LOLUM-97691 format. One record per residue (C-alpha): x, y, z; residue number from 0; residue in one letter. Coordinates in Angstrom, 1 decimal, padded with zeros to 4 digits, always signed. Example, Ala and Ser with C-alpha at 12.3 -4.5 7.8 and 13.67 -1.06 7.14 Angstrom:
<atoms>
<<+012.3, -004.5, +007.8>, 0, A>
<<+013.7, -001.1, +007.1>, 1, S>
</atoms>
This chain:
<atoms>
<<+000.0, +000.0, +000.0>, 0, X>
<<+001.5, +003.3, -001.0>, 1, X>
<<+001.7, +006.4, +001.2>, 2, X>
<<-000.2, +009.5, +000.4>, 3, X>
<<+002.0, +012.5, +001.0>, 4, X>
<<+000.6, +015.5, +002.9>, 5, X>
<<+000.6, +018.8, +001.1>, 6, X>
<<+003.4, +021.1, +002.2>, 7, X>
<<+002.8, +024.7, +003.3>, 8, X>
<<+003.8, +027.6, +001.0>, 9, X>
<<+007.3, +028.9, +001.4>, 10, X>
<<+009.6, +031.4, -000.1>, 11, X>
<<+013.0, +030.7, -001.8>, 12, X>
<<+015.6, +033.2, -001.0>, 13, X>
<<+017.6, +032.7, -004.2>, 14, X>
<<+016.0, +034.3, -007.2>, 15, X>
<<+017.5, +031.6, -009.5>, 16, X>
<<+014.9, +029.2, -008.1>, 17, X>
<<+012.0, +031.0, -009.7>, 18, X>
<<+013.7, +031.5, -013.0>, 19, X>
<<+013.4, +027.9, -014.0>, 20, X>
<<+009.6, +027.9, -013.6>, 21, X>
<<+008.3, +029.2, -016.8>, 22, X>
<<+004.6, +029.0, -015.8>, 23, X>
<<+004.9, +031.1, -012.7>, 24, X>
<<+005.7, +034.9, -012.6>, 25, X>
<<+005.8, +035.2, -008.8>, 26, X>
<<+009.0, +035.1, -006.8>, 27, X>
<<+008.1, +032.0, -004.8>, 28, X>
<<+007.2, +028.4, -005.4>, 29, X>
<<+003.7, +027.5, -004.0>, 30, X>
<<+003.2, +024.2, -002.2>, 31, X>
<<-000.3, +024.6, -000.8>, 32, X>
<<-003.5, +022.7, -000.3>, 33, X>
<<-005.3, +021.8, -003.6>, 34, X>
<<-007.9, +024.3, -004.8>, 35, X>
<<-010.7, +023.1, -007.1>, 36, X>
<<-012.7, +025.4, -009.3>, 37, X>
<<-016.3, +024.8, -010.2>, 38, X>
<<-016.6, +022.4, -013.1>, 39, X>
<<-017.0, +024.3, -016.4>, 40, X>
<<-018.5, +021.5, -018.3>, 41, X>
<<-021.4, +019.3, -017.2>, 42, X>
<<-021.4, +016.2, -019.5>, 43, X>
<<-024.7, +014.8, -020.7>, 44, X>
<<-023.7, +011.6, -022.3>, 45, X>
<<-026.2, +009.0, -021.6>, 46, X>
<<-026.4, +006.8, -024.7>, 47, X>
<<-024.6, +009.5, -026.7>, 48, X>
<<-022.9, +008.1, -029.8>, 49, X>
<<-019.1, +008.4, -030.0>, 50, X>
<<-017.8, +009.0, -033.6>, 51, X>
<<-014.7, +007.1, -034.7>, 52, X>
<<-011.8, +009.4, -035.3>, 53, X>
<<-010.8, +010.0, -038.9>, 54, X>
<<-008.3, +012.3, -040.7>, 55, X>
<<-009.2, +015.9, -040.0>, 56, X>
<<-011.7, +015.0, -037.2>, 57, X>
<<-011.3, +015.4, -033.5>, 58, X>
<<-009.4, +012.6, -031.8>, 59, X>
<<-011.1, +010.0, -029.6>, 60, X>
<<-009.8, +011.9, -026.6>, 61, X>
<<-011.3, +015.1, -027.7>, 62, X>
<<-014.6, +013.4, -028.5>, 63, X>
<<-015.0, +011.6, -025.2>, 64, X>
<<-013.5, +014.1, -022.8>, 65, X>
<<-016.8, +016.0, -022.3>, 66, X>
<<-018.3, +012.8, -020.9>, 67, X>
<<-016.0, +013.0, -017.8>, 68, X>
<<-017.0, +016.0, -015.6>, 69, X>
<<-014.0, +015.5, -013.2>, 70, X>
<<-011.6, +016.4, -016.0>, 71, X>
<<-012.9, +019.9, -016.4>, 72, X>
<<-011.4, +021.7, -013.5>, 73, X>
<<-008.4, +023.6, -012.3>, 74, X>
<<-005.8, +022.4, -009.8>, 75, X>
<<-003.7, +025.0, -008.0>, 76, X>
<<-004.5, +027.5, -010.7>, 77, X>
<<-003.6, +025.1, -013.6>, 78, X>
<<-005.8, +023.1, -015.9>, 79, X>
<<-006.0, +019.5, -014.6>, 80, X>
<<-004.0, +017.1, -016.7>, 81, X>
<<-004.9, +013.6, -015.4>, 82, X>
<<-002.3, +011.0, -016.3>, 83, X>
<<-002.8, +008.4, -013.5>, 84, X>
<<-005.2, +006.0, -015.3>, 85, X>
<<-003.3, +002.8, -014.5>, 86, X>
<<-004.2, +003.3, -010.8>, 87, X>
<<-007.6, +004.9, -011.3>, 88, X>
<<-009.6, +005.8, -014.3>, 89, X>
<<-012.3, +008.4, -014.2>, 90, X>
<<-016.0, +007.9, -014.6>, 91, X>
<<-018.4, +009.0, -017.3>, 92, X>
<<-021.7, +010.7, -016.5>, 93, X>
<<-023.7, +007.7, -017.6>, 94, X>
<<-022.2, +005.6, -014.8>, 95, X>
<<-022.8, +008.3, -012.2>, 96, X>
<<-026.4, +008.5, -013.3>, 97, X>
<<-026.8, +004.8, -013.2>, 98, X>
<<-025.6, +004.6, -009.6>, 99, X>
<<-027.8, +007.5, -008.6>, 100, X>
<<-030.8, +005.9, -010.3>, 101, X>
<<-030.2, +002.6, -008.4>, 102, X>
<<-030.0, +004.3, -005.0>, 103, X>
<<-032.9, +006.6, -005.6>, 104, X>
<<-035.3, +004.3, -007.5>, 105, X>
<<-034.7, +000.6, -006.8>, 106, X>
<<-032.2, +000.2, -004.0>, 107, X>
<<-032.8, -003.3, -002.6>, 108, X>
<<-031.3, -006.7, -002.0>, 109, X>
<<-031.2, -009.2, -004.8>, 110, X>
<<-032.5, -012.8, -005.3>, 111, X>
<<-035.0, -012.4, -002.4>, 112, X>
<<-038.1, -010.5, -001.2>, 113, X>
<<-041.8, -011.0, -001.6>, 114, X>
<<-043.3, -007.9, +000.1>, 115, X>
<<-045.0, -005.0, -001.7>, 116, X>
<<-041.6, -003.7, -003.0>, 117, X>
<<-041.0, -007.0, -004.8>, 118, X>
<<-041.1, -005.3, -008.2>, 119, X>
<<-038.1, -003.2, -006.9>, 120, X>
<<-036.3, -006.3, -005.8>, 121, X>
<<-037.0, -007.9, -009.2>, 122, X>
<<-035.5, -004.9, -011.0>, 123, X>
<<-032.4, -004.9, -008.8>, 124, X>
<<-032.0, -008.6, -009.4>, 125, X>
<<-032.5, -008.2, -013.1>, 126, X>
<<-030.0, -005.4, -013.4>, 127, X>
<<-027.5, -007.2, -011.2>, 128, X>
<<-027.6, -010.4, -013.3>, 129, X>
<<-027.7, -008.3, -016.5>, 130, X>
<<-024.4, -006.8, -015.4>, 131, X>
<<-023.0, -010.4, -015.0>, 132, X>
<<-024.1, -011.2, -018.6>, 133, X>
<<-022.5, -008.0, -019.8>, 134, X>
<<-019.2, -009.0, -018.2>, 135, X>
<<-019.4, -012.4, -019.8>, 136, X>
<<-020.1, -011.0, -023.2>, 137, X>
<<-017.4, -008.4, -022.8>, 138, X>
<<-014.7, -011.0, -022.4>, 139, X>
<<-016.4, -013.7, -024.5>, 140, X>
<<-017.0, -016.2, -021.7>, 141, X>
<<-019.2, -019.2, -022.6>, 142, X>
<<-021.8, -018.4, -020.0>, 143, X>
<<-022.5, -015.9, -017.3>, 144, X>
<<-022.2, -018.6, -014.7>, 145, X>
<<-018.4, -018.4, -015.4>, 146, X>
<<-018.4, -014.8, -013.9>, 147, X>
<<-018.1, -014.4, -010.1>, 148, X>
<<-018.4, -010.9, -008.7>, 149, X>
<<-015.8, -010.1, -006.1>, 150, X>
<<-014.8, -006.9, -004.2>, 151, X>
<<-011.8, -006.5, -006.5>, 152, X>
<<-009.2, -008.4, -008.5>, 153, X>
<<-007.2, -009.0, -005.3>, 154, X>
<<-010.1, -010.9, -003.7>, 155, X>
<<-010.6, -012.8, -007.0>, 156, X>
<<-007.0, -014.1, -006.9>, 157, X>
<<-007.3, -015.0, -003.2>, 158, X>
<<-010.5, -016.9, -004.0>, 159, X>
<<-008.6, -019.0, -006.5>, 160, X>
<<-005.7, -019.5, -004.1>, 161, X>
<<-007.8, -020.6, -001.1>, 162, X>
<<-010.5, -022.6, -003.0>, 163, X>
<<-008.7, -024.2, -006.0>, 164, X>
<<-005.2, -023.9, -004.6>, 165, X>
<<-005.8, -025.5, -001.2>, 166, X>
<<-007.7, -028.3, -002.8>, 167, X>
<<-005.2, -029.0, -005.6>, 168, X>
<<-001.7, -028.1, -004.6>, 169, X>
<<+000.6, -030.1, -002.3>, 170, X>
<<+004.2, -030.2, -001.2>, 171, X>
<<+006.8, -029.6, -004.0>, 172, X>
<<+004.2, -028.6, -006.6>, 173, X>
<<+005.4, -025.6, -008.5>, 174, X>
<<+003.8, -022.2, -009.3>, 175, X>
<<+005.5, -020.1, -011.9>, 176, X>
<<+005.2, -016.3, -011.8>, 177, X>
<<+007.2, -013.4, -013.2>, 178, X>
<<+009.2, -010.7, -011.3>, 179, X>
<<+006.9, -008.1, -012.8>, 180, X>
<<+003.7, -009.3, -011.1>, 181, X>
<<+001.6, -007.0, -008.9>, 182, X>
<<+001.7, -007.7, -005.2>, 183, X>
<<-001.8, -009.1, -005.4>, 184, X>
<<-000.7, -011.8, -007.7>, 185, X>
<<+002.3, -012.7, -005.6>, 186, X>
<<+001.4, -012.5, -001.9>, 187, X>
<<-001.6, -014.9, -002.0>, 188, X>
<<+000.6, -017.6, -003.5>, 189, X>
<<+003.3, -017.0, -001.0>, 190, X>
<<+000.7, -017.6, +001.8>, 191, X>
<<-000.5, -020.7, +000.1>, 192, X>
<<+003.0, -022.1, -000.5>, 193, X>
<<+003.7, -021.6, +003.2>, 194, X>
<<+000.6, -023.7, +004.0>, 195, X>
<<+001.0, -026.6, +001.6>, 196, X>
<<+004.7, -026.6, +000.9>, 197, X>
<<+004.5, -025.6, -002.8>, 198, X>
<<+007.4, -023.9, -004.5>, 199, X>
<<+007.3, -020.5, -006.3>, 200, X>
<<+009.5, -020.0, -009.3>, 201, X>
<<+010.0, -016.6, -010.9>, 202, X>
<<+010.8, -015.6, -014.5>, 203, X>
<<+013.2, -012.7, -014.8>, 204, X>
<<+013.3, -010.0, -017.6>, 205, X>
<<+015.1, -010.4, -020.9>, 206, X>
<<+017.3, -007.8, -022.6>, 207, X>
<<+014.2, -005.8, -023.7>, 208, X>
<<+012.9, -005.6, -020.1>, 209, X>
<<+010.0, -008.0, -020.8>, 210, X>
<<+009.5, -011.2, -018.8>, 211, X>
<<+011.6, -013.8, -020.5>, 212, X>
<<+009.2, -016.3, -022.3>, 213, X>
<<+012.1, -018.6, -023.2>, 214, X>
<<+012.9, -018.9, -019.5>, 215, X>
<<+009.3, -019.5, -018.7>, 216, X>
<<+009.2, -022.4, -021.1>, 217, X>
<<+012.3, -023.8, -019.5>, 218, X>
<<+010.8, -023.7, -016.1>, 219, X>
<<+007.7, -025.6, -017.1>, 220, X>
<<+007.6, -029.2, -016.1>, 221, X>
<<+005.2, -031.9, -014.8>, 222, X>
<<+005.8, -030.4, -011.4>, 223, X>
<<+004.2, -027.1, -012.6>, 224, X>
<<+000.6, -026.9, -011.4>, 225, X>
<<-000.1, -023.2, -012.0>, 226, X>
<<+001.2, -020.3, -014.0>, 227, X>
<<+000.3, -016.8, -012.8>, 228, X>
<<+001.0, -013.9, -015.2>, 229, X>
<<-000.2, -010.4, -016.0>, 230, X>
<<-001.5, -009.6, -019.4>, 231, X>
<<-000.1, -006.1, -019.4>, 232, X>
<<+002.5, -004.9, -016.9>, 233, X>
<<+001.5, -001.9, -014.8>, 234, X>
<<+005.1, -000.8, -014.8>, 235, X>
<<+006.9, -002.0, -017.9>, 236, X>
<<+003.9, -001.5, -020.3>, 237, X>
<<+004.8, -004.9, -021.8>, 238, X>
<<+002.1, -007.2, -023.3>, 239, X>
<<+002.6, -010.9, -022.7>, 240, X>
<<+001.6, -013.6, -025.2>, 241, X>
<<-001.1, -015.1, -023.0>, 242, X>
<<-002.5, -017.5, -025.5>, 243, X>
<<+001.0, -019.0, -026.0>, 244, X>
<<+001.6, -019.2, -022.3>, 245, X>
<<-001.7, -021.0, -021.8>, 246, X>
<<-000.8, -023.6, -024.5>, 247, X>
<<+002.6, -024.2, -023.0>, 248, X>
<<+001.2, -024.6, -019.5>, 249, X>
<<-001.6, -026.9, -020.6>, 250, X>
<<+001.0, -029.1, -022.4>, 251, X>
<<+002.4, -030.0, -019.0>, 252, X>
<<-001.0, -030.2, -017.3>, 253, X>
<<-000.8, -026.8, -015.5>, 254, X>
<<-003.6, -024.2, -015.1>, 255, X>
<<-003.2, -020.6, -016.0>, 256, X>
<<-004.4, -017.5, -014.0>, 257, X>
<<-004.1, -014.1, -015.8>, 258, X>
<<-004.2, -010.7, -014.1>, 259, X>
<<-006.0, -008.7, -016.7>, 260, X>
<<-006.5, -005.4, -014.7>, 261, X>
<<-004.4, -003.5, -017.2>, 262, X>
<<-005.8, -005.1, -020.4>, 263, X>
<<-009.5, -005.5, -020.0>, 264, X>
<<-010.2, -001.7, -019.9>, 265, X>
<<-007.8, -001.0, -022.9>, 266, X>
<<-008.2, -003.8, -025.5>, 267, X>
<<-010.3, -006.7, -026.6>, 268, X>
<<-009.9, -009.6, -024.3>, 269, X>
<<-011.3, -012.9, -025.4>, 270, X>
<<-011.0, -015.7, -022.8>, 271, X>
<<-012.2, -018.3, -025.2>, 272, X>
<<-009.4, -017.4, -027.6>, 273, X>
<<-006.8, -017.0, -024.9>, 274, X>
<<-007.9, -020.4, -023.4>, 275, X>
<<-007.0, -019.4, -019.9>, 276, X>
<<-008.4, -021.2, -016.9>, 277, X>
<<-008.8, -018.1, -014.6>, 278, X>
<<-008.8, -014.4, -015.3>, 279, X>
<<-009.3, -011.5, -012.9>, 280, X>
<<-010.1, -007.9, -013.5>, 281, X>
<<-011.5, -004.9, -011.5>, 282, X>
<<-014.0, -002.2, -012.1>, 283, X>
<<-011.8, +000.0, -009.9>, 284, X>
<<-008.4, -000.1, -008.3>, 285, X>
<<-006.7, +001.2, -005.1>, 286, X>
<<-009.5, +002.7, -003.0>, 287, X>
<<-013.1, +002.0, -002.0>, 288, X>
<<-015.7, +004.7, -001.7>, 289, X>
<<-019.1, +004.5, +000.1>, 290, X>
<<-021.7, +004.6, -002.6>, 291, X>
<<-024.0, +006.8, -000.6>, 292, X>
<<-021.2, +009.3, -000.4>, 293, X>
<<-020.7, +008.9, -004.2>, 294, X>
<<-024.3, +009.9, -004.9>, 295, X>
<<-023.7, +012.9, -002.6>, 296, X>
<<-020.6, +013.8, -004.6>, 297, X>
<<-022.4, +013.6, -007.8>, 298, X>
<<-025.0, +016.1, -006.6>, 299, X>
<<-022.3, +018.3, -005.2>, 300, X>
<<-019.4, +017.9, -007.6>, 301, X>
<<-018.6, +021.6, -007.6>, 302, X>
<<-017.3, +021.1, -004.0>, 303, X>
<<-016.2, +017.5, -004.0>, 304, X>
<<-014.8, +016.0, -007.1>, 305, X>
<<-012.5, +013.1, -006.3>, 306, X>
<<-013.7, +009.7, -007.4>, 307, X>
<<-011.7, +006.5, -007.7>, 308, X>
<<-012.3, +004.1, -010.6>, 309, X>
<<-010.7, +001.7, -013.0>, 310, X>
<<-012.4, +000.6, -016.3>, 311, X>
<<-014.7, +003.6, -015.9>, 312, X>
<<-016.8, +001.7, -013.4>, 313, X>
<<-017.4, +002.0, -009.6>, 314, X>
<<-015.2, +001.0, -006.8>, 315, X>
<<-015.8, -002.1, -004.7>, 316, X>
<<-016.4, -004.6, -007.4>, 317, X>
<<-014.3, -006.8, -009.6>, 318, X>
<<-014.7, -010.2, -011.2>, 319, X>
<<-013.2, -013.7, -011.5>, 320, X>
<<-013.6, -015.6, -014.8>, 321, X>
<<-013.2, -019.3, -014.4>, 322, X>
<<-013.9, -022.2, -016.7>, 323, X>
<<-017.2, -023.7, -015.5>, 324, X>
<<-015.8, -027.2, -014.9>, 325, X>
<<-013.1, -025.8, -012.6>, 326, X>
<<-015.6, -023.5, -010.7>, 327, X>
<<-018.0, -026.5, -010.2>, 328, X>
<<-015.2, -028.6, -008.7>, 329, X>
<<-014.1, -025.8, -006.2>, 330, X>
<<-015.3, -025.6, -002.6>, 331, X>
<<-016.7, -022.3, -001.2>, 332, X>
<<-014.3, -019.5, -000.4>, 333, X>
<<-016.5, -017.8, +002.2>, 334, X>
<<-019.5, -019.1, +004.1>, 335, X>
<<-022.8, -017.5, +004.8>, 336, X>
<<-026.1, -016.5, +003.1>, 337, X>
<<-026.7, -016.8, -000.6>, 338, X>
<<-023.9, -019.4, -001.3>, 339, X>
<<-025.9, -022.3, +000.2>, 340, X>
<<-028.4, -024.7, -001.1>, 341, X>
<<-029.5, -026.1, +002.3>, 342, X>
<<-028.2, -025.6, +005.8>, 343, X>
<<-028.6, -028.2, +008.6>, 344, X>
<<-027.2, -028.2, +012.1>, 345, X>
<<-024.4, -030.7, +011.2>, 346, X>
<<-023.6, -029.8, +007.6>, 347, X>
<<-024.5, -027.6, +004.6>, 348, X>
<<-024.8, -028.1, +000.9>, 349, X>
<<-023.8, -025.4, -001.5>, 350, X>
<<-025.2, -023.5, -004.5>, 351, X>
<<-023.8, -023.9, -008.0>, 352, X>
<<-021.4, -021.4, -009.3>, 353, X>
<<-021.3, -018.4, -009.4>, 354, X>
<<-023.6, -018.1, -006.2>, 355, X>
<<-021.3, -020.6, -004.4>, 356, X>
<<-018.6, -017.9, -004.3>, 357, X>
<<-020.8, -014.8, -003.6>, 358, X>
<<-021.6, -015.2, +000.1>, 359, X>
<<-023.7, -012.5, +001.7>, 360, X>
<<-025.2, -009.3, +000.2>, 361, X>
<<-023.1, -008.5, -002.9>, 362, X>
<<-022.0, -005.1, -004.2>, 363, X>
<<-025.3, -004.6, -006.1>, 364, X>
<<-025.0, -001.0, -007.0>, 365, X>
<<-021.4, -001.3, -008.0>, 366, X>
<<-022.1, -004.3, -010.2>, 367, X>
<<-024.9, -002.4, -011.9>, 368, X>
<<-022.6, +000.5, -012.4>, 369, X>
<<-020.0, -001.8, -013.9>, 370, X>
<<-022.6, -003.0, -016.4>, 371, X>
<<-023.2, +000.7, -017.4>, 372, X>
<<-019.4, +001.2, -017.8>, 373, X>
<<-019.3, -001.9, -020.1>, 374, X>
<<-022.1, -000.5, -022.2>, 375, X>
<<-020.2, +002.8, -022.5>, 376, X>
<<-016.9, +001.2, -023.5>, 377, X>
<<-018.7, -001.2, -025.9>, 378, X>
<<-020.4, +001.8, -027.5>, 379, X>
<<-017.0, +003.2, -028.3>, 380, X>
<<-015.5, -000.1, -029.3>, 381, X>
<<-012.6, -001.8, -027.6>, 382, X>
<<-010.6, -002.0, -030.8>, 383, X>
<<-011.1, +001.7, -031.4>, 384, X>
<<-009.9, +002.4, -027.9>, 385, X>
<<-006.9, +000.1, -028.3>, 386, X>
<<-005.8, +001.6, -031.6>, 387, X>
<<-006.1, +005.1, -030.3>, 388, X>
<<-004.1, +004.3, -027.1>, 389, X>
<<-001.3, +002.5, -029.1>, 390, X>
<<-000.8, +005.7, -031.1>, 391, X>
<<-001.0, +008.0, -028.1>, 392, X>
<<+001.3, +005.7, -026.1>, 393, X>
<<+003.9, +005.8, -028.8>, 394, X>
<<+003.7, +009.6, -028.9>, 395, X>
<<+004.2, +009.7, -025.1>, 396, X>
<<+007.2, +007.5, -025.3>, 397, X>
<<+008.8, +009.5, -028.1>, 398, X>
<<+008.2, +012.8, -026.3>, 399, X>
<<+009.7, +011.5, -023.1>, 400, X>
<<+012.9, +010.7, -024.9>, 401, X>
<<+013.5, +014.4, -025.2>, 402, X>
<<+013.9, +014.8, -021.4>, 403, X>
<<+017.6, +014.9, -020.5>, 404, X>
<<+018.9, +012.0, -018.3>, 405, X>
<<+015.6, +010.1, -018.4>, 406, X>
<<+015.4, +006.3, -018.0>, 407, X>
<<+012.2, +004.7, -019.3>, 408, X>
<<+011.5, +001.2, -018.1>, 409, X>
<<+010.2, -001.6, -020.3>, 410, X>
<<+010.6, -002.3, -024.0>, 411, X>
<<+010.9, +000.4, -026.7>, 412, X>
<<+007.9, +000.3, -029.0>, 413, X>
<<+008.5, -001.3, -032.4>, 414, X>
<<+006.7, -003.2, -035.1>, 415, X>
<<+007.2, -006.4, -033.2>, 416, X>
<<+007.1, -005.2, -029.6>, 417, X>
<<+003.9, -003.5, -028.5>, 418, X>
<<+003.6, -001.3, -025.4>, 419, X>
<<+000.6, -000.3, -023.4>, 420, X>
<<-000.1, +003.4, -023.1>, 421, X>
<<+002.0, +004.0, -020.0>, 422, X>
<<+005.6, +004.9, -019.2>, 423, X>
<<+007.4, +004.4, -015.9>, 424, X>
<<+010.6, +006.4, -015.7>, 425, X>
<<+013.2, +008.1, -013.5>, 426, X>
<<+015.2, +011.2, -014.1>, 427, X>
<<+018.8, +011.1, -012.9>, 428, X>
<<+019.3, +012.5, -009.4>, 429, X>
<<+015.7, +013.5, -008.9>, 430, X>
<<+013.4, +011.3, -006.8>, 431, X>
<<+010.2, +010.2, -008.5>, 432, X>
<<+008.0, +011.5, -005.6>, 433, X>
<<+009.7, +015.0, -005.9>, 434, X>
<<+008.8, +015.0, -009.6>, 435, X>
<<+005.2, +013.9, -009.0>, 436, X>
<<+004.7, +016.4, -006.2>, 437, X>
<<+006.1, +019.4, -008.1>, 438, X>
<<+004.1, +018.4, -011.2>, 439, X>
<<+000.9, +018.4, -009.2>, 440, X>
<<+001.5, +021.5, -007.1>, 441, X>
<<+003.0, +023.7, -009.8>, 442, X>
<<+001.4, +022.5, -013.0>, 443, X>
<<-001.8, +020.5, -012.1>, 444, X>
<<-000.4, +017.4, -013.7>, 445, X>
<<-001.4, +014.2, -012.0>, 446, X>
<<+001.0, +011.2, -012.3>, 447, X>
<<+001.9, +008.4, -010.0>, 448, X>
<<+005.1, +007.8, -008.0>, 449, X>
<<+006.2, +004.9, -005.8>, 450, X>
<<+006.7, +001.2, -006.4>, 451, X>
<<+003.2, +000.8, -008.0>, 452, X>
<<+002.6, -002.4, -005.9>, 453, X>
<<+005.6, -004.0, -007.7>, 454, X>
<<+008.5, -003.9, -005.2>, 455, X>
<<+010.2, -007.1, -006.5>, 456, X>
<<+010.3, -005.6, -010.0>, 457, X>
<<+011.7, -002.3, -008.8>, 458, X>
<<+014.4, -004.2, -006.8>, 459, X>
<<+015.2, -006.1, -009.9>, 460, X>
<<+015.5, -002.8, -011.9>, 461, X>
<<+017.8, -001.4, -009.1>, 462, X>
<<+015.5, +001.4, -008.0>, 463, X>
<<+013.1, +001.8, -005.0>, 464, X>
<<+010.6, +003.9, -006.9>, 465, X>
<<+009.6, +005.3, -010.3>, 466, X>
<<+007.3, +007.9, -011.7>, 467, X>
<<+004.5, +006.6, -014.0>, 468, X>
<<+002.4, +008.3, -016.6>, 469, X>
<<-000.6, +006.3, -017.8>, 470, X>
<<-003.1, +007.3, -020.5>, 471, X>
<<-006.7, +006.4, -021.3>, 472, X>
<<-008.8, +007.1, -024.3>, 473, X>
<<-010.0, +010.4, -023.0>, 474, X>
<<-006.5, +011.8, -023.0>, 475, X>
<<-005.1, +013.7, -025.9>, 476, X>
<<-001.8, +014.7, -027.5>, 477, X>
<<-002.3, +018.1, -025.9>, 478, X>
<<-002.3, +016.4, -022.5>, 479, X>
<<+001.0, +014.7, -023.4>, 480, X>
<<+002.5, +018.0, -024.6>, 481, X>
<<+001.4, +019.8, -021.4>, 482, X>
<<+003.0, +017.1, -019.3>, 483, X>
<<+006.3, +017.2, -021.2>, 484, X>
<<+006.5, +021.0, -020.9>, 485, X>
<<+005.7, +020.7, -017.2>, 486, X>
<<+008.3, +017.9, -016.7>, 487, X>
<<+010.9, +020.0, -018.5>, 488, X>
<<+010.2, +022.9, -016.1>, 489, X>
<<+010.3, +020.5, -013.1>, 490, X>
<<+013.6, +019.0, -014.1>, 491, X>
<<+015.1, +022.4, -014.7>, 492, X>
<<+013.9, +023.5, -011.3>, 493, X>
<<+015.6, +020.7, -009.4>, 494, X>
<<+018.7, +020.9, -011.6>, 495, X>
<<+019.0, +024.6, -010.7>, 496, X>
<<+020.1, +023.6, -007.2>, 497, X>
<<+023.2, +021.6, -008.5>, 498, X>
</atoms>
C-alpha cells in the first residue's frame, strides 16, 4: 500500500534563481499549498450518446469523449488539470454516475429475495445485477454468465482461486510459476498458500528488452508445474505478454493458468475463449473503496467534492473472476454465509452452484450495476477503437519522453514487433520520483503516480526503489502529453538549478 504524502505549506525561496526555472509562474516564490478546485466548467450529458470514430481531420477519440467525464474539467492549484494516472484509477463518465444515482434513488434493494410490496423493486435490482454479469461475460467472451463471479476487486478474486482451488489441488513440492513483474496481489496470495502446503514458487526474470523472458518461462515448465500466474499487461513496464502461447505451453504439462487482466480488459479486446486461460481476474476499480451513498452525494455536489476512484470507468468495490465452469464447479466455497448455500442443517450444509457458491452475503449490487453501465459505455465506443487510439497515443508519449535529459524509461521500446501499453514508468537522474510527481501536481496541475506501484520485487530487480509513472486512457489527448512534457521539463530544470 503506497503512502499519500501531505501537502506542504507555501514557502519562499531566498535565491532568485529558483523562480527563473519555472516558466509557468511569474511570482518570486514556489507554491506548495492545499489543492484548490474550481467549479466544473462542463457538465457532461452523455447517456447513450454516440461516439464517432476518429478520422483524418476530425477530433481525436480523446477530444470526442473528454466531455463525458466531468471531473476532468477543473483547475488544480491554478492550472488546468492534466490527469495521467489512469493505471491506478480511471475516471468515470456521467452515464455511470447517473446509473448509480438511479439505483439508490429508485430501486435500492437486495437481490435474489423479497416478496413484500416492493417485490417489483427487488425484481428490478436482481434483473440489473444479473444483467451486469451477462454484460461482463459477453465483454470477455465467456461461454456463459455462470463463469463470472463478482468479487470486491481483483485481489479478492485471486485469493478466491488460491484458497478454493489452490488448497484443494496443490501439495508439497508442486510448483507455481510467476514473473518478477507481477503486482503484489498476484504474488502474496501464492506465498501464503505455498507456506501452508509446501508448494514452490519460481520466478521468471526479464530479458534484454525488459520483458518477462518467455524462453525462461518455457524452460521452467515441467510436470511439477501446477499453475502459471502472469499479468496480461504490466502496470510498470507496459509490456504485453503472449497469454495464448503461455496457456498452450502450460496446458501441455498439465498446468492451469491464471491471468491478471487489470491493465488489459479496460484497454483492449480480451477474449477468454481465444486465450484459453483457466482463470482471469479484473476490476472495475483499483486502489480505493468509496461509500456509494457518499458517491451519490458527490455527484450532486461535484462543484465542491470531485474526487472519485475508478478503473475501467466503473465503480469501486467490485471486480470479477472468470473461471472455466468445470473448474468452478469442482471448487469448494471460499466464504460461508447466506446466498452461497443450497441447504443448511445443524451438522452440515450443501452449496449452491457457481457463481452463487462464491458470492456469500449481500453482494455489491449498485457497484455491479454501475460496472454494467461502464461496459455499455466502453462497448459503445468499441474496444478495438480504444486500443488503436491508445497505441498511437502511447507511442507519442514514449517519443516525447525521450526528449527529457537523463531520463530512464523502463520496459521495451515500441517497435513493429514489440507493442507497449499506453503508459511509461521512468526516472530522471538525481531526482526522486516523488519529488517529480509532487512538483508536477502543485505547480502544473499534472497528476501522475510515483512509488513502487505495488511492484516492489520488480523495482528491486531494476535497481531502484521507486519510479514515476504516466498512464493514459482514451479520454487523454496529445495536448495532455505536450502539457505534461512541458511541465516535466520545467520541473527537471527547477531541481537541476540547485546543483
